[in-house]
N, C-alpha and C positions, 0 to 999 in steps of 0.2 A: 593835383600835386603829380599825379603818378608820371602826366603824361609833359610833367616839367623836369620832372627825374629824365627821360628816355630824352629830352629836348638836350641837356644839360649835356648828360653820354653821347651823343652823337653831337655835337659841340668839341667836349674834349678827344672825342676820338677822330677829326677828321681835323683838326690842327697836330696832333701830336702823330697824322700816319705821314707826312710829307716825310718829317725825321725819320719817319719807321725806314719807307723806303728809299731810301738814300743814305741809309743807314746801311741796308741790306745794300744795297750796288756796291758800297764803300765799300765795307763786304768782301763782299766774294770779288772786285774787282781787285785787292789786296793780293789777290795770290792768285789772278793768275799772271801770264805770261805773253806778256803783248809783246808783239813784236812790228813795229813799223813800218812803213817805204814808202819817201815821200823823194820821189824823181825831183821834184819844180820845185823841192823846197817850201811848200806851203805853213810850213810850222816856223817861218825864219819873217811871218810874219812884211813881207815885202810887200805881196800881191796887194791893188784893192781889191775892194769888195765881188764877192763871188756867194756863187750857192751851192750847196753843200749839197748833198744827193745819197741818201741808202738806205738801204728797203726798209721794210717796216721792221718783217724780223729780224732783223740786228740792230733794234733801236735798246734793248738794252745796257747793251758793254758802251755804248757814245760820247757819257756822261763823262767817263772813267776815261774814254781815248782823249779828249776835248783834254779837262787837269790834267792829264798825264803827257801830251802832245804837241796840244795845240792852244794853251793860250795866251801865248800873244795873237792869238784872233777872237775879233770881237761879237761873237754868233748869239745868233738872237733862232728862234722859234716860235712860231704865229701858233697860239692854246686857244681852245673860244672861251667865253664867258661863261663856263656853265660851270658846276664845283668841280666835276672832273679835271679841267682844264686848270680849275682854282692848285689843285693839288700838283697836275704835272707843273706847272708852271712852279710851285713852292720846293717841286723832285731839282728840277736844273736850277733853279737858281742855288741850290747847293756846294753846285760842280762846274759854280762860274759862269752859264748858261742865262743870256737874256729869255726873254719870256715879251710876246709884244698882244694882250687881249685882244679876242672880239673876232677876229678873223676868218682860225678853222671850221667855222661853222656856217660860215657862208658861202656862197656860189659865185658864180661867175667873174661878173665887172667886179663888184666890188670887193671880194678876195684877191683879185687879179692886183686892183688900186693899193691898195695896203702889203703886197708884196713886192711890186714896185718901188714904194714912197721908205720901206726901209735900206731896200740893197742903195737907192741915189740916199741916203743921209750917213751911208761906208759905212753898213754893217753887212755880219755877212748872214746867209739867210739859207735853215737848218729847213731839207723835205724831204718825207720819206716818201716818194713821188706815185709810192702803189696804196697807201694811204689813205684817209683809214679807211675803208675795207676792202678794197682790193679792186680788180684782179692782182692778184701774187703778179710778183715780177714784171709787173706791165707800169713805164715811164708814163705819168698821165701829162698834161700837155702844158698845165699850168709852170713849175720851173721854165720848161723853158721859151714858151710866151716871155717871160719872166727876161732872164737872159736876154731875148731878141731885145726886149725892146729898153734897154738899163747899160746892154753891151758887159753885162758883168757873166764871163768865162762858169759854166756850169763843172763843179768840181764832183766826176765820180768819189762813194768810198768800197773799199770791196771788202767783206768781213767773216772771214773761217775761222770755224772756232776745228781742232779735233774730238774734241768730246764734249757733246752738248742732251741735256733738252729740248723734247719736240714734244712743245702741246698740239692740241688736237682744238686751232680755230684757223681761221680762214690764208691764214697768214704762215699756216704751221707756226709761231711764235720762236726762238731758239733759245736757249738760255745755256748758258756756257754753261760747263761744271769746275767747281775747283779744282784749284793749280792744272787747269788744260792751257791746248795752246792757245794764243789764240793772236792774225796775220790782217793784216790791215793793210789793204792799197789802197792810197793814197796816188789819185791822175791817173787819166794825166788831164791836167786841162783843158777845157772842152769850149771854147767858142761857137757864139753860137751867129750866125747873118741877121740880123731883121731884112725881113725877105718880104716881101704879099705873094708870096707862092706857095701854095700849101702844098704841092709835092713834094717841092725841094722839104720845106719847115718839116712834112715830114718820117721827110726821109733822116734829116740830120735828127731827130727824133727815137728813127729806128738804130742811128746806130749808135746815139749813146744808152738807151736799151741795152743793143747789143750785147759793148760793151760792159755793162756793169750782168749782164745774167753768165756771161762766161762763166764758165764752172760749175753755175749755179745748176744742183737738182729739181 
């Protein structure tokens, strides 16, 4: 009987958690003063599919930025089939962001194929290129490979808070404080040549990483 009650409580909590998390993000987001620079007019929706890049420690504010400024884009995030992945899928779904299940826990060729398939379907792919475990501010090559294979450009986001809490996590995860200013610089778009030259590929990866790291602490 006690086990049944505990299971029921866990089920209720699991069902309520996504709505609670999304509600807290929306409430915080409503207080933020967000300024967006979009020189390539990505928000206009005229471009084809692209691959969004933003650091893992800026993840919290991105659903708010998407809902307020980028709803013309069809964006999706790859999430794991685990319970945590289900919570994330439901949270971002409340902001109009899609979720493709069953990829973020995979490695190598399987994950790469699913990302390529998503982009070729015409959907934007949203990636935290230093996630899920770091190193912080290192652009892992997966997203660059997808860009090279599909012809979709990389779209770096640089997000800065003027006042935030910084958690003691591997990425120093940042939470903007209520009523703080948030500056979001979108782009410029970064095309990636489909080359078999490993040195050229690494050079391009480093160029995009340097652009994203510029100004970070």
